[in-house]
C-alpha positions in Angstrom: 132.0 86.2 73.7 133.8 88.1 71.0 133.8 87.3 67.3 137.1 85.4 67.7 137.7 82.6 65.2 136.9 79.2 66.8 139.1 76.4 65.5 137.3 73.0 65.4 138.1 69.5 64.2 135.4 67.6 62.3 134.5 65.7 65.5 134.2 69.0 67.5 132.0 70.5 64.8 129.7 67.5 64.8 129.5 67.5 68.7 128.6 71.2 68.8 126.0 70.9 66.1 124.5 67.9 67.9 124.4 69.8 71.2 122.8 72.8 69.4 120.1 70.6 67.8 119.4 68.9 71.1 119.0 72.2 72.9 116.7 73.6 70.2 114.5 70.6 69.6 114.4 68.7 72.9 115.5 70.9 75.8 113.5 74.0 74.8 110.3 71.8 74.7 111.1 70.2 78.0 111.7 73.4 79.8 108.6 75.0 78.2 106.5 72.1 79.6 108.1 72.5 83.0 107.2 76.2 83.0 103.6 75.4 81.9 103.2 72.8 84.7 104.8 75.2 87.3 102.4 78.0 86.3 99.5 75.6 87.0 100.6 75.4 90.6 99.4 78.9 91.2 101.1 82.0 92.4 104.4 82.2 90.5 105.9 84.8 92.9 106.6 82.1 95.5 106.9 79.1 93.1 110.4 77.5 93.2 109.5 75.1 90.3 108.7 78.0 88.1 111.8 79.9 89.2 114.0 76.9 88.5 112.4 76.3 85.1 112.9 80.0 84.1 116.5 79.8 85.2 117.1 76.7 83.1 115.3 78.4 80.2 117.7 81.3 80.4 120.7 79.0 80.6 119.5 77.0 77.5 118.9 80.2 75.5 122.3 81.6 76.5 124.0 78.4 75.4 122.1 78.3 72.1 123.3 81.9 71.4 126.9 80.9 72.3 126.9 77.8 70.2 125.4 79.6 67.2 128.1 82.3 67.5 130.8 79.7 67.8 129.6 77.8 64.7 129.3 81.1 62.8 132.9 81.9 63.5 134.3 78.4 63.2 137.2 77.4 61.1 137.2 73.6 60.5 140.4 71.7 60.4 140.1 68.8 57.9 142.0 65.6 58.4 144.0 66.3 55.2 145.3 69.5 56.8 146.8 67.6 59.6 150.5 67.2 59.1 152.4 64.3 60.7 155.8 66.1 60.3 154.9 69.0 62.7 152.4 69.3 65.5 149.2 71.1 64.4 145.6 71.3 65.5 144.1 67.9 65.1 147.4 66.1 65.7 147.7 63.2 68.1 151.0 63.8 69.9 153.0 61.5 72.2 155.3 63.4 74.5 157.8 62.1 77.0 158.7 63.9 80.3 162.5 64.2 79.9 163.1 64.1 83.6 160.8 61.2 84.7 160.4 59.3 81.4 156.6 59.3 81.6 154.8 59.4 78.3 151.5 61.0 77.5 149.3 61.2 74.4 147.4 64.4 73.7 145.1 65.5 70.9 145.6 69.1 70.0 142.3 70.9 69.6 140.9 74.4 69.6 139.8 75.9 72.9 136.1 75.1 72.3 136.9 71.3 72.2 139.5 71.2 75.0 138.8 68.4 77.5 141.8 67.5 79.6 139.9 64.5 81.1 140.0 63.0 77.5 143.6 64.2 76.9 142.2 66.8 74.4 144.3 69.9 75.1 143.9 73.4 73.6 146.4 74.9 71.2 146.4 77.8 73.7 147.2 75.7 76.8 150.8 75.7 78.1 151.6 72.3 76.6 149.7 73.1 73.4 151.5 76.4 72.8 154.9 74.8 73.5 154.5 71.9 71.1 152.5 73.5 68.3 154.6 73.7 65.1 157.4 71.5 66.5 158.7 68.4 64.9 159.2 64.8 66.2 162.3 64.6 68.4 162.1 68.2 69.5 162.5 69.0 73.2 160.3 71.9 74.5 160.1 73.8 77.7 156.6 74.0 79.1 155.9 76.8 81.6 153.6 75.5 84.3 152.8 77.0 87.8 155.2 74.5 89.4 158.1 75.5 87.1 159.3 74.3 83.8 158.7 70.8 82.4 160.8 69.5 79.5 158.9 67.4 77.0 160.3 65.5 74.1 157.9 65.0 71.1 158.1 61.2 70.5 155.4 60.8 67.9 152.9 62.8 65.8 149.9 61.2 64.0 146.5 62.1 62.5 
């Protein structure tokens, strides 16, 4: 992971800090205990419990390093920075599919917080890129693998 700036909302910052704290204080201890128990089973060269625990330990340590780097390079978007005139990171945006009339509501977040299942889309996603900086009432073209979708920005809120 490069030293690229990571854009986070207050909620995203809190979530990453909580995950980091959990990994450092709870998960590290749990995996250390699993390793200790697995060593007690004897020969570690053919011990799958030991191997699984060591793999989990490596994953946890890698995730800790990643989270620490993300938090070091984080730029936090405060609620007072969110403008309701134009779409920005942290905005809650309602868009309407011009062709079909379907409406969707998205929260625009940085890539570290993106979670399409919760309608949190990245500012770097096709929809995020297309609507970022645009005003209510604007119609944008979104390039997707299936072609171009036209969205009208219906509402922007904090």
